[in-house]
C-alpha angles and dihedrals in degrees: 000000000000122000113285136184118236089258093050091049091052092050091048091051094045092053092051092047094046090051087062092045092241130138106282093198083084089075092062092042092053093045091054096043098044093049097039091238135141121220094263093054091046091053090050090050097047095110095042120103112248116239111254094245093050092048093050091048090051092048092052090049092052090049089053092048092051091059093051108271111142113242092239091058090048094056093033097232140078130196120243128169093341097313134092118238127197110245136180137158092290091070140042119255106252112252128218092236089061089063086070089060088056091049093052092051093047091050095046099050132058123252088239117101115295132165115245130190119196107199118201089011099178106178090001092247096141101040096039092048090052090050092048092049094043108031092180093061119100108228130193124188126202134179135166090225116081088199091056093048089051089056091047089052090051089053091047089056093042092054093039094233131151113229138136120248128196136179114223148092116299110295098352097094091059099037113162096021129117127226133182091220138012117201127187143169097193130178105284108158117115107237088229089067092066091098093063097044127102111272094229091056093048094045099041113027122076112268090208088067096041111044135056131177126238093057090310094307101102097100093047088052092051093045092050092049093049090051090047088052089053094237085146129012122225142152099209133040122185119185134173115231140187117271093255099040103078098102095043095047092045091052091046095054093042093052098044103036107030089217131184090246144347117202128186115210126197126226125235089277092056096253125132104261113148134042119198116197119191112197129206120256113258 
């Protein structure tokens, strides 16, 4: 490939991406991430010739994107709540709507020390963000995937945080313990919806973290039953849900747990996104 300026490389990448009818904003994202630039510095460097190594790295990244690899997996990190988290194909890429789950938890609980359990932690984005925002909180992370827990531990070290991590199914790894709040973004997509999902998500992200049986409700059912069986004690449960699951998840928790309250909160787009269960004191 001949020498190119940063601007020429971006135009080259955008044309290739558009020819495949993909999102060409990925070109800018990859350029910034691979060269550790912000948008201002990239604009200032537009007319500069890219170093050969940087250009080749960018070209390889575009090739990966064209065959369906998400940009975040290509660069190995994804932004979440103002921090970058290591990601790979063992974990979901953190979504912006999940930041709203973090905000609800932060707003609902005091800044004084509380015990937090992040179930199905994946990259650790939720639990580690809560710990970073509230250093006095005690945070524990669990996930059924050993690969995901390894990524969460990498992010723990990267962010220099002190949390516990456990491999295991839902509440089982911390059986017998008590927490002030449990937070989870579990698998909630109905497997039948796979035909309407983006190809890059289906091909690249872990199905274990995406799909759940019983119309996407299976993990909520298991979590509710484990709480009903007092495997773990808590006062608050916050879970992310699919945009059409608010009524079903609310009814599920009300029928299994006999809680004080179950509230469904909407995201910034007005879709059902978060369920907050407040349990009775035992």
